[in-house]
C-alpha positions as CSV (number, residue, x, y, z in Angstrom):
1,X,0.0,-0.1,0.0
2,X,1.2,3.4,-0.8
3,X,2.3,5.7,2.0
4,X,-0.3,8.3,1.3
5,X,-3.1,5.7,1.5
6,X,-1.6,4.2,4.6
7,X,-1.4,7.5,6.3
8,X,-4.9,8.5,5.1
9,X,-6.6,5.5,6.6
10,X,-4.9,5.6,10.0
11,X,-7.2,8.2,11.4
12,X,-10.5,6.5,10.4
13,X,-9.1,3.1,11.5
14,X,-8.2,4.5,14.9
15,X,-11.7,6.0,15.4
16,X,-13.2,2.7,14.3
17,X,-11.1,0.6,16.8
18,X,-11.7,2.9,19.6
19,X,-15.6,2.8,18.9
20,X,-15.4,-1.0,19.0
21,X,-13.6,-1.1,22.3
22,X,-16.0,1.4,23.8
23,X,-19.2,-0.4,22.5
24,X,-19.1,-3.3,25.0
25,X,-18.3,-0.9,27.8
26,X,-20.4,2.2,27.2
27,X,-23.0,0.8,24.8
28,X,-23.7,1.5,21.1
29,X,-24.9,5.0,21.6
30,X,-21.5,6.2,23.0
31,X,-19.7,4.3,20.3
32,X,-21.7,5.8,17.5
33,X,-21.2,9.2,19.1
34,X,-17.4,8.6,19.2
35,X,-17.5,7.7,15.5
36,X,-19.5,10.8,14.6
37,X,-17.1,13.1,16.4
38,X,-14.0,11.3,14.9
39,X,-15.4,11.5,11.3
40,X,-16.3,15.2,11.8
41,X,-12.8,15.9,13.1
42,X,-11.2,14.1,10.1
43,X,-13.5,15.8,7.6
44,X,-12.9,19.2,9.2
45,X,-9.2,18.8,9.0
46,X,-9.3,18.0,5.3
47,X,-11.7,20.8,4.6
48,X,-9.3,23.2,6.5
49,X,-6.3,22.0,4.4
50,X,-8.4,22.4,1.2
51,X,-9.3,26.0,2.2
52,X,-5.6,26.8,2.7
53,X,-4.7,25.4,-0.7
54,X,-7.6,27.3,-2.3
55,X,-6.5,30.6,-0.6
56,X,-2.9,30.0,-1.8
57,X,-4.0,29.2,-5.4
58,X,-6.0,32.5,-5.4
59,X,-3.2,34.6,-4.0
60,X,-0.3,36.2,-6.0
61,X,2.0,33.8,-7.9
62,X,4.8,34.6,-5.6
63,X,2.9,33.5,-2.4
64,X,4.6,30.8,-0.4
65,X,3.0,27.3,-0.5
66,X,1.3,26.6,2.8
67,X,2.8,24.1,5.1
68,X,1.2,20.6,5.0
69,X,0.1,18.6,8.0
70,X,-0.7,14.8,8.2
71,X,-1.6,13.3,5.0
72,X,-1.4,16.7,3.2
73,X,2.3,17.1,4.0
74,X,3.6,15.0,1.0
75,X,1.2,16.6,-1.4
76,X,2.1,20.2,-0.4
77,X,5.8,19.3,-0.2
78,X,5.6,18.1,-3.9
79,X,3.8,21.3,-4.9
80,X,6.5,23.3,-3.1
81,X,9.2,21.4,-5.0
82,X,7.4,21.9,-8.3
83,X,7.1,25.7,-7.6
84,X,10.7,26.0,-6.8
85,X,11.6,24.1,-10.0
86,X,9.3,26.3,-12.0
87,X,10.7,29.5,-10.4
88,X,14.2,28.4,-11.2
89,X,13.1,27.6,-14.8
90,X,11.5,31.0,-15.1
91,X,14.5,32.7,-13.7
92,X,16.8,30.9,-16.2
93,X,14.4,31.8,-19.0
94,X,14.4,35.4,-17.9
95,X,18.2,35.3,-17.8
96,X,18.3,33.9,-21.3
97,X,15.9,36.4,-22.6
98,X,17.9,39.2,-21.0
99,X,21.1,37.9,-22.5
100,X,19.4,37.6,-25.9
101,X,18.3,41.2,-25.6
102,X,21.7,42.3,-24.5
103,X,23.2,40.5,-27.4
104,X,20.7,42.1,-29.8
105,X,21.5,45.5,-28.4
106,X,25.3,44.9,-29.1
107,X,24.6,43.5,-32.7
108,X,25.5,46.3,-35.2
109,X,22.5,45.3,-37.3
110,X,18.9,46.2,-36.6
111,X,16.5,43.6,-35.0
112,X,12.7,43.9,-34.9
113,X,10.6,41.2,-33.2
114,X,7.3,40.8,-35.0
115,X,4.2,38.9,-33.8
116,X,2.0,36.6,-35.9
117,X,0.3,39.8,-37.3
118,X,3.6,41.5,-38.3
119,X,3.1,43.9,-35.5
120,X,6.2,45.2,-33.6
121,X,6.8,43.6,-30.3
122,X,10.5,44.6,-29.6
123,X,13.4,46.3,-31.4
124,X,17.0,46.9,-30.5
125,X,18.4,50.4,-30.5
126,X,20.0,50.0,-33.9
127,X,16.7,49.2,-35.5
128,X,15.1,52.1,-33.6
129,X,17.7,54.4,-35.2
130,X,17.4,53.0,-38.6
131,X,13.5,53.0,-38.7
132,X,12.8,55.9,-36.2
133,X,11.0,53.6,-33.9
134,X,9.9,54.6,-30.4
135,X,8.9,51.3,-28.6
136,X,6.9,53.2,-26.0
137,X,4.6,54.5,-28.9
138,X,5.1,52.0,-31.7
139,X,4.8,48.7,-29.9
140,X,1.9,46.7,-31.4
141,X,2.0,49.0,-34.6
142,X,2.1,47.0,-38.0
143,X,5.6,47.1,-39.3
144,X,4.3,48.3,-42.7
145,X,3.2,51.5,-41.1
146,X,6.8,52.4,-40.4
147,X,8.6,50.7,-43.3
148,X,6.6,51.9,-46.2
149,X,8.8,51.2,-49.2
150,X,6.9,49.2,-51.9
151,X,9.7,46.8,-52.3
152,X,9.4,45.7,-48.7
153,X,5.5,45.4,-48.9
154,X,5.9,43.1,-51.9
155,X,8.5,41.1,-50.0
156,X,6.3,40.8,-47.0
157,X,3.3,39.6,-49.0
158,X,5.4,37.1,-51.2
159,X,6.3,35.1,-48.2
160,X,9.6,34.1,-49.6
161,X,12.3,35.2,-47.0
162,X,15.3,33.2,-48.3
163,X,16.9,36.4,-49.6
164,X,16.9,40.0,-48.5
165,X,15.4,43.0,-50.1
166,X,17.2,46.2,-50.7
167,X,15.4,49.5,-49.8
168,X,16.3,53.1,-49.5
169,X,16.1,54.4,-46.0
170,X,13.2,56.9,-45.3
171,X,14.9,58.3,-42.3
172,X,18.4,59.0,-43.7
173,X,18.6,60.3,-47.2
174,X,21.3,58.5,-49.2
175,X,21.4,55.4,-46.9
176,X,20.5,51.9,-48.2
177,X,19.2,49.0,-46.0
178,X,19.1,45.3,-46.6
179,X,16.0,43.8,-44.9
180,X,15.4,40.2,-44.3
181,X,12.6,38.4,-42.4
182,X,13.5,35.2,-40.4
183,X,10.6,33.3,-39.1
184,X,10.9,31.7,-35.6
185,X,8.8,30.4,-32.6
186,X,5.0,30.4,-33.0
187,X,4.5,32.4,-36.2
188,X,6.8,35.1,-35.0
189,X,9.5,36.9,-37.2
190,X,12.7,38.6,-36.8
191,X,13.2,41.6,-39.2
192,X,16.9,42.0,-39.7
193,X,18.1,45.3,-41.1
194,X,21.7,46.1,-42.2
195,X,23.1,49.4,-43.5
196,X,24.6,48.4,-46.8
197,X,25.3,51.9,-48.1
198,X,29.1,51.3,-48.4
199,X,28.6,47.9,-49.9
200,X,26.1,49.3,-52.6
201,X,28.6,52.2,-53.2
202,X,31.4,49.6,-53.8
203,X,29.1,47.6,-56.1
204,X,28.1,50.6,-57.9
205,X,31.8,51.7,-58.3
206,X,32.6,48.1,-59.6
207,X,29.9,48.4,-62.2
208,X,30.9,51.8,-63.2
209,X,34.5,50.7,-63.3
210,X,33.9,47.9,-65.7
211,X,31.6,50.1,-67.9
212,X,34.2,52.8,-68.0
213,X,37.1,50.5,-68.8
214,X,35.1,49.0,-71.6
215,X,34.2,52.4,-72.9
216,X,37.7,53.8,-72.7
217,X,39.1,50.7,-74.5
218,X,36.2,50.6,-77.0
219,X,36.9,54.1,-78.4
220,X,40.5,53.6,-79.4
221,X,40.0,50.0,-80.6
222,X,37.2,51.2,-82.9
223,X,39.4,53.9,-84.3
224,X,42.4,51.5,-84.9
225,X,40.1,48.8,-86.3
226,X,38.5,51.4,-88.7
227,X,41.9,52.5,-90.1
228,X,43.0,48.9,-90.5
229,X,40.0,48.1,-92.4
230,X,40.5,51.2,-94.6
231,X,44.1,50.3,-95.2
232,X,43.1,46.9,-96.2
233,X,40.2,47.7,-98.5
234,X,41.2,51.2,-100.0
235,X,44.2,52.3,-101.9
236,X,45.7,55.4,-100.1
237,X,48.7,57.5,-100.8
238,X,51.8,57.6,-98.6
239,X,50.6,60.8,-96.9
240,X,47.2,59.4,-95.9
241,X,48.8,56.2,-94.8
242,X,51.3,58.1,-92.6
243,X,48.5,60.1,-91.2
244,X,46.4,57.0,-90.4
245,X,49.3,55.3,-88.8
246,X,50.0,58.3,-86.7
247,X,46.4,58.4,-85.5
248,X,46.5,54.6,-84.7
249,X,49.7,55.1,-82.8
250,X,48.1,57.9,-80.8
251,X,45.1,55.6,-80.0
252,X,47.4,52.7,-79.0
253,X,49.4,55.0,-76.8
254,X,46.2,56.0,-75.1
255,X,45.4,52.4,-74.3
256,X,49.0,51.8,-73.2
257,X,48.6,54.6,-70.8
258,X,45.2,53.3,-69.5
259,X,46.6,49.8,-69.0
260,X,49.7,51.2,-67.2
261,X,47.5,53.3,-64.9
262,X,45.2,50.2,-64.2
263,X,48.2,48.1,-63.4
264,X,49.6,50.9,-61.1
265,X,46.2,51.1,-59.2
266,X,46.1,47.3,-58.9
267,X,49.6,47.3,-57.3
268,X,48.7,50.2,-55.0
269,X,45.6,48.3,-53.8
270,X,47.3,45.1,-53.3
271,X,47.8,44.6,-49.6
272,X,50.6,42.2,-50.1
273,X,52.6,44.9,-52.0
274,X,54.5,46.5,-49.1
275,X,55.6,50.1,-49.4
276,X,59.3,50.5,-50.2
277,X,60.4,52.9,-47.6
278,X,63.5,55.1,-48.2
279,X,64.8,58.5,-47.2
280,X,65.2,61.1,-49.8
281,X,65.6,64.8,-50.2
282,X,62.6,66.6,-51.6
283,X,64.3,69.4,-53.6
284,X,65.7,67.2,-56.4
285,X,62.3,65.5,-56.9
286,X,60.4,68.9,-57.1
287,X,63.0,70.3,-59.5
288,X,62.5,67.2,-61.7
289,X,58.7,67.7,-61.6
290,X,59.2,71.4,-62.6
291,X,61.3,70.4,-65.5
292,X,58.7,67.7,-66.6
293,X,56.0,70.4,-66.3
294,X,58.0,72.7,-68.7
295,X,58.3,69.8,-71.3
296,X,54.6,69.0,-71.0
297,X,53.6,72.6,-71.3
298,X,55.7,73.2,-74.4
299,X,56.4,76.8,-73.5
300,X,52.6,77.7,-73.3
301,X,52.5,78.3,-69.5
302,X,54.7,80.1,-66.8
303,X,56.0,77.4,-64.5
304,X,57.0,78.4,-61.0
305,X,58.9,76.6,-58.2
306,X,58.8,77.7,-54.6
307,X,61.0,75.6,-52.3
308,X,60.7,77.3,-48.8
309,X,62.5,74.7,-46.8
310,X,64.8,71.7,-47.5
311,X,63.6,68.5,-46.1
312,X,64.1,64.8,-46.0
313,X,61.0,62.6,-46.7
314,X,60.4,59.0,-45.5
315,X,58.5,56.9,-47.9
316,X,58.5,55.5,-51.5
317,X,60.1,58.1,-53.8
318,X,58.7,56.5,-56.9
319,X,55.1,56.4,-55.6
320,X,55.2,60.0,-54.4
321,X,56.9,61.1,-57.6
322,X,54.0,59.4,-59.4
323,X,51.3,61.1,-57.3
324,X,52.9,64.6,-57.5
325,X,53.5,64.0,-61.2
326,X,49.8,63.3,-61.7
327,X,48.9,66.6,-60.0
328,X,51.4,68.6,-62.1
329,X,50.2,67.0,-65.4
330,X,46.6,67.7,-64.5
331,X,47.4,71.3,-63.9
332,X,49.1,71.6,-67.3
333,X,46.2,69.9,-69.0
334,X,43.5,72.2,-67.5
335,X,45.3,75.5,-67.5
336,X,44.7,77.4,-70.8
337,X,47.9,78.7,-72.7
338,X,49.4,81.7,-70.9
339,X,48.4,80.7,-67.5
340,X,50.6,80.2,-64.5
341,X,51.4,76.9,-62.6
342,X,53.3,77.1,-59.3
343,X,54.9,74.1,-57.5
344,X,55.6,74.7,-53.9
345,X,56.9,73.0,-50.8
346,X,56.7,74.1,-47.1
347,X,56.8,72.6,-43.6
348,X,53.9,73.8,-41.4
349,X,54.3,74.4,-37.6
350,X,52.9,71.0,-36.8
351,X,55.8,69.4,-38.7
352,X,53.8,68.2,-41.6
353,X,55.1,68.7,-45.1
354,X,52.9,70.2,-47.7
355,X,53.5,70.0,-51.5
356,X,51.0,72.1,-53.5
357,X,50.3,72.7,-57.2
358,X,48.5,75.9,-57.9
359,X,47.2,76.9,-61.3
360,X,45.2,79.6,-63.0
361,X,43.2,77.1,-64.9
362,X,39.5,76.6,-65.6
363,X,38.7,75.6,-62.0
364,X,36.2,73.2,-60.5
365,X,32.7,73.9,-59.3
366,X,32.3,72.9,-55.5
367,X,29.8,70.2,-56.1
368,X,32.4,68.2,-58.1
369,X,35.2,68.3,-55.6
370,X,34.1,65.3,-53.4
371,X,34.1,62.9,-56.4
372,X,37.5,63.9,-58.1
373,X,39.4,61.0,-56.7
374,X,36.9,58.4,-58.1
375,X,38.2,56.2,-60.9
376,X,37.2,57.6,-64.3
377,X,35.3,60.5,-62.8
378,X,35.5,63.6,-65.1
379,X,33.9,66.9,-64.6
380,X,34.0,67.4,-68.4
381,X,34.5,64.0,-70.1
382,X,35.0,65.3,-73.6
383,X,37.7,67.9,-72.6
384,X,39.5,65.2,-70.4
385,X,39.7,62.8,-73.3
386,X,40.9,65.5,-75.6
387,X,43.8,66.3,-73.2
388,X,44.9,62.7,-73.1
389,X,43.9,61.9,-69.5
390,X,42.9,58.4,-68.5
391,X,40.6,59.4,-65.6
392,X,42.7,57.4,-63.2
393,X,45.3,60.1,-62.2
394,X,43.6,61.4,-59.1
395,X,42.6,57.8,-58.1
396,X,46.3,56.8,-58.2
397,X,47.1,60.0,-56.1
398,X,44.6,58.9,-53.4
399,X,45.9,55.4,-53.1
400,X,49.5,56.6,-52.9
401,X,48.6,59.0,-50.2
402,X,46.7,56.4,-48.2
403,X,49.8,54.2,-48.2
404,X,51.8,57.2,-46.8
405,X,49.1,58.3,-44.3
406,X,48.8,61.5,-46.2
407,X,45.9,63.7,-47.2
408,X,44.9,65.7,-50.3
409,X,43.4,69.1,-49.8
410,X,41.6,70.6,-52.9
411,X,40.5,74.2,-53.2
412,X,39.2,75.6,-56.4
413,X,37.1,78.4,-58.0
414,X,35.4,78.1,-61.2
415,X,37.2,80.1,-63.8
416,X,40.0,81.2,-61.5
417,X,42.1,78.1,-60.8
418,X,42.7,75.4,-58.3
419,X,45.2,74.3,-55.7
420,X,45.9,70.6,-55.0
421,X,47.9,70.2,-51.8
422,X,49.3,67.0,-50.4
423,X,50.0,67.0,-46.7
424,X,52.5,64.4,-45.5
425,X,52.3,63.6,-41.8
426,X,55.1,64.9,-39.5
427,X,56.5,61.5,-38.8
428,X,57.5,61.3,-42.6
429,X,59.2,64.7,-42.8
430,X,62.5,65.7,-41.4
431,X,63.8,69.2,-41.4
432,X,67.4,69.3,-42.7
433,X,69.9,69.2,-39.9
434,X,68.7,66.4,-37.8
435,X,71.5,64.6,-35.9
436,X,73.3,62.0,-38.0
437,X,72.1,63.4,-41.3
438,X,75.1,65.5,-42.2
439,X,75.7,64.1,-45.7
440,X,72.1,64.1,-46.7
441,X,71.6,67.6,-45.2
442,X,74.5,69.1,-47.0
443,X,73.1,67.7,-50.3
444,X,69.7,69.0,-49.6
445,X,71.1,72.5,-48.8
446,X,72.9,72.5,-52.0
447,X,69.8,71.6,-53.9
448,X,67.9,74.3,-52.1
449,X,70.6,76.9,-53.0
450,X,70.6,75.9,-56.6
451,X,66.9,76.1,-56.8
452,X,66.8,79.5,-55.2
453,X,69.7,80.8,-57.5
454,X,67.6,79.7,-60.6
455,X,65.3,82.8,-60.3
456,X,62.6,80.6,-58.8
457,X,61.8,79.2,-62.3
458,X,59.0,81.7,-62.8
459,X,58.9,81.2,-66.6
460,X,59.3,78.4,-69.0
C-alpha cells in the first residue's frame, strides 16, 4: 500500500477501533457518538487543508506554498518542489531572454521582433535608429506603417524570405538598407536590417569601373580597327597612310597609358605589396617635376617653383613622384595657354610637409570636388579625353597618399584656378639638420641653394 493511503486510513481506522472497544463498555450510543465526532474531526481537518490550498491558489503567484500537516504534507511538499523548480526555470528563462536582448543590443544590425500579425513587439536600439522607432509608442503597430517602401511590402506579401530586399532609407537620405525576415517560434518573425550603403557604393563603383574601362578601350579600338579596315580595302597614298598610322599610334598610346594606370592602381591596392620605404631629399624631386611640367607645357605656361625649406622625406620616392606628377600634369592639361602653374613645398608648424600645385586654370565647381578621386570621374568628359587623360590620375594619387598616411586638400574656384595640396604627416618629414644626417643635409642645402639661385623658375 502506498504511504499516502496508509497515512490517510490511519485516522479512520483508529476511530473505528476505539468505537469497537467502547461499544461493550459504554454501549452502542456512545460508540456511534465517538464515530461521529471522529469523522467530523477528520472531515474538518481535510476541509481546512483544502481551504488553505484554495486561498494559496487565489493569491499572487509569488505567495509561499502553505505548510502541510498529516496526509497533506507529502502533497504540499511536492507542490512546493514543483514551484521551486518552475521558479528556477522562469529565472533561467528570464536570464536567457535578457542575455538575448543584451546581445541584440550589441549587434550592429537592426533587429525587430514581429508577432503573428507582423506587429512590432520589440526592437534593438540600432533598428530604432534606422527606422525611427519609439517602442513606447510604436509597440503593437504594424511594421508596414513604419517601413513603407513598396519593395518591402511586396517582399512581405510574397512570403519568400530566403533572400533580403534592398530598400532606400526613409529616415536618412542617401542610406541603403538590406531587410530580411526570419521566421521563428510560433508564427513570429525577426526583421533583420543592415546598413549596406557602403557595400552598394562599392558595387556601384565596380559596375561603373567595368563600364568605364570597356568604354575607354572601345573608343581607341574602334578607331584602330576602322583605319586597319580602310588600309586593307582602300588604296591610299603615302601621306594618308602616314596620317592613319600616326592616329593609330596615338590611340594605341592612349590604351597603353590606360593599361599602365590600371596596373599601377592594382599594385597600390594590393595589400601584399608593401611600401618600399626610403629617405630622400625633396628638392631634387620637385625640380625634376618642374622640368617635366615645362616639357609637357611646351612653353605655353609660366612654371614656378617655390622651395621654402629643404627637407628629407620618409616613404616611396617612386610612388610619391607618380602622385605629385599626376597633380602637375593635370594642372598643365587644364590650364589654358598663358596661365601660371606654381609648384611649392613648405613645412607647417605642426611638422607636416605640404606639396602644392596651384594653377590659374579653368577651376572646378564645389559640387564636383568630393568625387574627383573616383576612378574615371571627369567633370568634363570630352575635354579630359581631348587632353589625353585616362581618368585614373587622381585615383592613383589617393591610393599613394593612403599608403603614406597623407591627405589631399583641394580648393578651387570656377574660372580662376585650383590648388591641390598634399599633406605628408610629420613622422614622414625631417627638417634638414637632424642629428646623424650631415651628408644628406649638405646635399639638400645645395639643392635648395641651386633652386633659389635659378630665379625661382618663374617662366618656361
